[in-house]
ZADODREN-158749 format. One record per residue (C-alpha): x, y, z; residue in one letter. Coordinates in steps of 0.02 Angstrom, whole numbers, padded with zeros to 5 digits, always signed. Each point is the difference from the previous one (the first is absolute). Example, Ala and Ser with C-alpha at 12.3 -4.5 7.8 and 13.67 -1.06 7.14 Angstrom:
REM residues 2
+00615-00225+00390A;+00069+00172-00033S;
***
This chain:
REM residues 548
+03039+04455+04916M;+00086+00068+00158A;+00156+00109-00009D;+00150-00072-00087V;+00152-00060+00113H;+00162+00094-00029P;+00076-00169-00036A;-00117-00049-00141A;+00094-00041-00156G;+00160-00022+00085K;+00105-00142+00058Q;-00041-00061+00168V;+00123+00013+00141S;+00079-00152+00065P;-00066+00028+00180D;-00175-00013-00067A;+00008-00161-00075L;-00096-00149+00062T;+00093-00106+00115N;-00015-00170-00095I;+00060-00109+00143P;-00116+00061+00122R;-00146+00006-00114L;+00019-00197-00039V;+00039-00041+00176T;-00172+00086+00039A;-00079-00101-00126Y;+00045-00167+00092F;-00005+00079+00180A;-00156+00105-00004G;-00168-00082+00041K;-00149+00096-00063P;-00133+00045+00131D;-00172-00056-00078V;-00083+00120+00126A;+00073+00145-00087D;-00103+00016-00164P;+00165+00063-00090A;+00094-00153+00033Q;-00128-00117-00078R;+00014-00073-00173V;-00100+00126-00107A;-00014-00022-00195F;-00016+00172-00088G;-00008+00028-00188T;+00182-00079-00014S;+00001-00134+00136G;+00066+00014+00176H;+00133+00123+00033R;+00098+00066+00145G;+00157+00004+00103T;+00088-00112+00119S;+00059+00168+00096F;-00188+00020+00042K;-00044-00185+00014N;-00103+00026-00155T;+00097-00125-00111F;+00067-00137+00100N;+00037-00186-00024E;-00161-00034+00092G;-00104+00093-00126H;+00084-00103-00148I;-00010-00164+00086L;-00187+00038+00032A;-00042+00066-00168T;+00081-00136-00096T;-00098-00134+00102Q;-00155+00103-00032A;+00035-00015-00178I;+00036-00179+00005C;-00165-00020+00077D;-00091+00096-00138Y;+00088-00091-00130R;-00068-00165+00076K;-00172+00061+00022E;-00006+00058-00194K;+00084-00155-00060G;+00158+00082-00066L;+00126-00128-00031T;+00114+00082-00131G;+00171+00085+00018P;+00012+00160+00121L;+00131+00108-00086F;+00085+00107+00141I;+00108+00157-00034G;+00075+00134+00103I;+00071+00163-00032D;+00166+00087+00069T;-00067+00081+00171H;+00102-00074+00151A;-00161-00080+00066L;-00034-00104-00158A;+00130-00132+00021E;-00054-00044+00185P;-00182+00007-00043A;+00038-00118-00138L;+00091-00129+00117V;-00158+00014+00116S;-00122-00035-00157A;+00104-00138-00071V;+00012-00089+00178E;-00198+00003+00000V;-00041-00043-00179F;+00126-00142+00009A;-00077-00073+00155A;-00176+00008-00078N;+00047-00097-00157G;-00019+00153-00111V;+00102-00015-00159D;+00085+00162-00018I;+00113+00088-00133M;+00150+00104+00057I;+00121+00084-00108D;+00138-00122-00037K;+00142+00107+00031D;-00070+00084+00166G;-00041+00161-00092G;-00139+00122+00001Y;-00165-00006-00101T;-00103+00149-00053P;-00187-00010+00037T;-00042-00004-00191P;+00110-00149-00023V;-00093-00093+00131I;-00166+00063-00078S;+00064-00077-00186H;+00070-00161+00085A;-00186-00033+00070I;-00090+00037-00165L;+00116-00098-00102T;-00011-00158+00108Y;-00188+00014+00015N;-00040+00035-00184K;-00113-00150-00061G;-00014-00063+00167R;-00169-00022+00114S;+00078-00095+00135S;+00169-00006+00096G;+00007+00185-00014L;+00156+00114+00057A;+00013+00144+00100D;+00125+00106+00073G;+00082+00110+00138V;+00098+00160-00016V;+00103+00060+00156I;+00018+00178-00031T;-00063+00164+00073P;+00011+00080-00163S;+00095+00169-00011H;-00014+00024+00191N;+00150+00053+00107P;+00148-00130+00035P;-00073-00037+00170E;-00162-00066-00062D;-00054-00174-00049G;-00147-00064-00099G;-00095-00166-00046Y;-00132-00024-00120K;-00101-00138-00075Y;-00036-00014-00184N;-00144-00140-00040P;-00009-00105-00156P;-00056+00148-00105H;+00174+00074+00023G;-00051+00170+00061G;-00014+00076+00176P;-00115-00093+00118A;-00171+00072+00023D;-00086+00035+00172T;-00097-00161+00003D;+00180-00096+00011V;+00100+00132+00095T;-00136+00003+00134G;-00001-00186+00035V;+00188-00015+00002V;+00013+00167+00111E;-00136-00073+00119K;+00085-00169+00008R;+00183+00062+00016A;-00058+00110+00151N;-00085-00141+00079A;+00173-00104-00011Y;+00092+00160+00084L;-00128+00003+00130A;+00023-00180+00048D;+00189+00006+00008G;+00023-00067-00185L;-00080-00163+00065K;-00053-00114-00154G;+00139+00086-00111V;+00089-00148-00085K;+00187+00034-00012R;+00169-00085-00042I;+00183+00073+00006D;+00058+00099-00147Y;+00146-00112-00048A;-00116-00149-00002R;-00142+00091-00086A;+00122+00045-00143R;+00043-00185-00025K;-00189-00051-00006A;-00067-00079-00158A;-00128+00141-00005N;+00117+00148+00000V;+00058+00027-00189H;+00124+00104-00074P;-00065+00107-00151Y;+00069+00097-00134D;-00119+00159+00009F;+00115+00108-00117I;+00003-00101-00166T;-00186-00030-00036P;-00039+00177+00049Y;+00144+00085-00109V;-00041-00123-00146A;-00193+00056+00003D;+00040+00181-00004L;+00000+00030-00178G;-00185-00052-00012N;-00056+00137+00103V;+00132+00147-00062V;+00066+00012-00166D;+00181-00008+00043L;+00046-00049-00174D;-00043+00173-00047L;+00089+00077+00141V;+00163-00096-00044K;-00016+00051-00183S;-00035+00181+00041A;+00150+00010+00117G;-00095+00085+00142I;+00137+00044+00135K;-00074-00054+00171I;+00037+00036+00174G;-00051-00127+00136I;-00002+00032+00186D;-00059-00144+00105P;-00001+00102+00157L;+00096-00142+00080G;-00157-00113-00020G;-00049-00172-00051A;+00005+00036-00192A;+00199+00030+00015V;+00040-00176-00066H;-00134-00003-00139Y;+00075+00143-00105W;+00156-00061-00073H;-00089-00163-00058P;-00135+00112-00076I;+00144+00109-00081I;+00094-00147-00055D;-00154-00106-00072R;-00071+00152-00097Y;+00162+00081-00045G;-00055+00175+00076L;+00110+00152+00002N;-00031+00017+00190A;+00107+00043+00172A;-00048-00056+00165V;+00065+00163+00078V;-00001-00084+00184N;+00017-00171+00049E;+00030+00007+00180A;-00095-00104+00121I;+00010+00070+00179D;-00140-00016+00131P;+00033+00176+00070T;-00034+00065-00177F;+00141+00127+00037R;+00013+00046-00196F;-00174+00080+00011M;-00034+00174+00023T;-00123+00053+00121A;-00190+00003-00036D;-00110+00157+00030W;-00004-00031+00186D;+00191-00036+00020G;-00028-00186+00009K;+00066-00128-00135I;-00147-00074-00091R;+00034-00083-00168M;-00138+00091-00075D;+00025+00012-00186C;-00129+00129-00019S;+00079+00124+00115S;+00115+00127-00073P;+00095+00012+00171Y;+00036-00189+00006A;+00032-00002-00186M;+00121+00147-00003A;+00154-00111-00054S;-00083-00067-00161L;-00074+00165-00041I;+00174+00077+00011G;+00052-00133-00142M;-00132+00043-00115R;+00100+00079-00135D;+00098-00165-00015R;-00143-00099-00072F;-00148+00016-00112D;-00116-00074+00143V;+00034-00059+00167A;-00107-00083+00137F;+00010-00076+00176A;-00101-00120+00095N;-00046-00014+00188D;+00061-00135+00106T;-00112-00134-00061D;-00006+00069-00177A;-00189+00012-00006D;+00015+00193-00025R;+00086+00106-00139H;+00075+00172-00011G;+00043+00064-00180I;+00130+00124-00025V;+00015+00095-00164T;+00132+00126-00073R;-00132+00127-00039T;-00103-00014+00156G;+00096-00066+00149G;-00106-00129+00109L;-00180-00010-00064M;-00150+00021+00113N;-00078-00187+00007P;-00172+00070-00062N;+00089+00065-00148H;+00093-00150-00045Y;-00154-00114+00030L;-00094+00111-00136A;+00145+00000-00114T;+00015-00193+00009A;-00192-00029-00028I;-00002+00126-00157S;+00154-00092-00079Y;-00049-00185+00050L;-00193+00001-00068F;+00068+00080-00161A;+00142-00133-00024H;-00063-00153+00066R;-00116-00060-00159P;-00036-00175+00074N;-00086+00064+00171W;-00190-00019-00009G;-00101+00146-00056K;-00091-00001+00163D;+00151-00015+00109A;-00024+00148+00126A;+00114+00110+00110I;+00004-00024+00189G;+00044+00143+00117K;-00021+00049+00175T;-00119+00124+00066V;+00149+00105+00057V;+00097+00000-00170S;+00001+00137-00119S;-00146+00054-00103S;+00123+00021-00154I;-00019-00186-00005I;-00197+00024-00024D;+00030+00119-00146R;+00127-00120-00078V;-00132-00140+00013A;-00135+00109-00085K;+00128+00048-00141K;+00037-00187-00020L;-00182-00046+00000G;+00044-00124+00134R;-00106-00031+00145K;+00076+00054+00177L;-00029-00097+00157V;+00027+00097+00162E;+00032-00103+00150T;+00051+00012+00180P;+00176+00019+00050V;+00086-00173-00004G;+00069-00102-00160F;-00104-00149+00061K;-00151+00089-00095W;+00081-00027-00167F;+00047-00183+00016V;-00158-00071-00080D;-00001+00117-00151G;+00186-00026-00027L;-00022-00197+00006V;-00153+00006-00124S;+00080+00137-00118G;-00150+00115+00045G;+00136+00127+00067F;+00140+00035-00122G;+00075+00110+00136F;-00014+00024+00193G;+00085+00141+00087G;+00015+00090+00182E;+00057+00190+00026E;+00135-00079+00110S;+00097-00053-00153A;-00055-00189-00006G;-00079-00071-00164A;-00006-00153-00116S;-00064-00041-00170F;-00039-00140-00124L;+00119-00092-00099R;+00023+00061-00172R;-00124-00145-00065D;-00135+00070+00126G;+00020-00150+00125T;+00051+00032+00194V;+00175+00041+00047W;-00004+00037+00189T;-00148+00042+00114T;+00117+00095+00117D;+00089+00162-00032K;+00158-00025-00105D;+00118+00144+00003G;+00129-00090-00119I;-00122-00005-00149I;-00045+00179+00030L;+00180+00055-00007G;+00031-00084-00150L;-00156+00061-00093L;+00075+00182+00029A;+00149-00070-00120A;-00127-00072-00124E;-00102+00147-00003I;+00152+00112-00046M;+00058-00129-00119A;-00168-00011-00098K;-00035+00188+00001T;+00173+00081+00000G;-00067+00107+00164R;+00018-00036+00177D;-00146-00011+00112P;-00001+00165+00077S;-00003+00067-00169Q;-00145-00101-00051L;-00103+00048+00161F;+00029+00191-00051G;-00081-00056-00165D;-00146-00078+00105L;-00017+00168+00107T;+00005+00116-00157A;-00151-00100-00056E;-00094-00059+00158L;+00046+00146+00129G;+00136+00017+00132V;-00028-00095+00153P;+00051+00082+00177H;+00000-00152+00127Y;+00053-00008+00173A;-00028-00102+00161R;+00012+00081+00169I;-00025-00070+00186D;-00112+00092+00123V;+00006-00034+00192A;-00151-00106+00057A;-00062-00095+00153T;-00054-00179+00012T;-00185+00053+00007P;+00022+00110-00151Q;+00087-00134-00100K;-00147-00123+00046N;-00124+00140-00070I;+00095+00017-00161L;+00006-00185-00020K;-00198-00002-00022S;-00046+00176-00042V;-00139+00017-00135T;-00013+00115-00136P;-00152+00070+00085E;+00091+00044+00152Q;+00130+00097-00087L;-00128+00080-00106G;+00117+00101-00114L;-00082+00085-00143R;+00144+00095-00072D;+00187-00019+00007L;+00123+00145-00024A;-00127+00080-00104G;-00060-00130-00120D;-00161-00116+00036P;+00023-00166+00069V;-00038-00135-00130R;+00008-00151+00116A;+00032-00044+00188T;+00065-00181+00026L;+00028-00109+00141S;-00003-00153-00110K;+00122-00033-00148A;-00092+00027-00151P;+00085-00146-00089G;-00060-00139+00116N;-00117+00075+00122G;+00115-00041+00151Q;+00019+00124+00142P;+00176+00072+00013F;-00005+00066+00175G;-00008+00183-00037G;-00098+00122-00118I;+00041+00087-00171K;-00067+00154-00068V;+00019+00033-00186E;-00029+00158-00113T;+00038+00014-00186D;+00168+00083+00042F;+00058-00079+00154G;-00030-00120+00147W;+00046-00056+00180F;-00009-00162+00085A;+00038-00018+00187A;+00043-00165+00097R;+00061-00033+00172P;+00171-00062+00026S;-00002-00183+00065G;+00174+00033+00105T;+00006+00187+00029E;-00108+00139+00105D;-00035+00072-00179V;-00125+00000-00137Y;+00065+00013-00185K;-00061+00131-00120I;+00028-00054-00193Y;-00050+00147-00103A;+00026+00052-00196E;-00050+00162-00092S;+00014+00011-00193F;-00005+00192+00026R;+00150+00052+00107S;+00105-00035+00149T;-00098+00146+00087E;-00171-00100-00045H;+00073-00147+00083L;+00056+00093+00152K;-00188+00058+00017R;-00064-00176-00038I;+00112-00063+00146Q;-00065+00138+00116E;-00177-00018-00035E;+00010-00190+00018A;+00059+00022+00165Q;-00126+00123+00051A;-00139-00112-00048G;+00081-00142+00093L;+00015+00109+00153A;-00185+00029+00006K;-00041-00184-00009V;+00122-00038+00146F;-00084+00144+00091A;-00173-00056-00033A;
***
């Protein structure tokens, strides 16, 4: 990571806040230039993202993408309802208007929050799976309008097909190509009716998202146990989509919990700045989480979610903000020991850049570990079938099965990961930081970090397809190399980079899709000095590949 900004962890000055009226005006006034690759529709691991200030997220993008989704649904025979949710970013409401106008004109049955509220990503996944259970036709799907934890000026638009999880490239590739064709043709062929008429259309339905999701939560987390133990919980929605879910959850289950911040403000002026001085609702960042960390002594356990509530940040009295990898390992260790109805063959899913402490926990549990490329889509099939008890990413995103061993969500659910921290404490009498300390005493202490290294476009292209033979490392930081991988061992899929492993450490390198850098994820089970040596040797090895 680059140098930490002087404003990191502090309130942002008013003159640095996003000009919301100007942002929304740019959404409607700006016209993307499809000749510029940066201004086309582009689906990454979490949908299309951008900002109207740079003509990368405008009305044209949403109209074209929504029509492309309508075309895809028609081609695939998807005739069930489409659940649509938004987060609290300023561009979410305008994008919702654009999407509704197109969906209504195409005759798609869409379900929108009945109170005009916000809907977390996991709630959309839960709604899709609940509706589709037992059906083989007339299947539902969904859209979430969110750029996740990104800064206030950003917007995002993602599609979840009938399996309830993030769309794979076989879907997004089709949608992306069709959407850009509509943009290039001046939106010719995009069906649209005005918003007032659309909201009155027979195929646009108000829907109660909150009640069914909240009512079902006790089937995935033991909230009766949390209530009886009286665990004192602090919750910070970070101004995001979960804000109106917490009081119904607290009231229904009788939890001893307090929502420490209920503000909704599109400038997110209540946030403390992230490491680079920007506002970013990243619940895994100690800088963005400074406010809740400062309250940790008031609660037995506290947690936050990002803006669409698919990520979690766990704060304990004994350890402060937990590293996401550390909490994943702790949650896995606890769940597989306290979910007797999960299948004996239920595996643990992790991405190639997640901590190897998870590998050691899996070995201790006697559970199969499935290591996948980056992206939650790789866990969808396993969660649906019950083949995965847990799937998690190092970026603080995870989901797990219901207590009876059936699927809960196929997208990340930061709400249940937060509530699980309270269950862990209620059951064991110790917080997750303390339990992680027990794991490291037995399995070793991981030293993990991610750094960004400057790279040109040609260098990034080389890294995408580099082979183990090209890199040719036999030793890493004093230890013999055990494996060099360019494909994830769990499913044989390429992950767009390279990973080198020893018995005491590893590194993985992947190019950034948006910046002129490549990312090095590295870990040592020896020391921070050993970690630094791994990072240095990784860079040196890759420099030789780039120079060849």
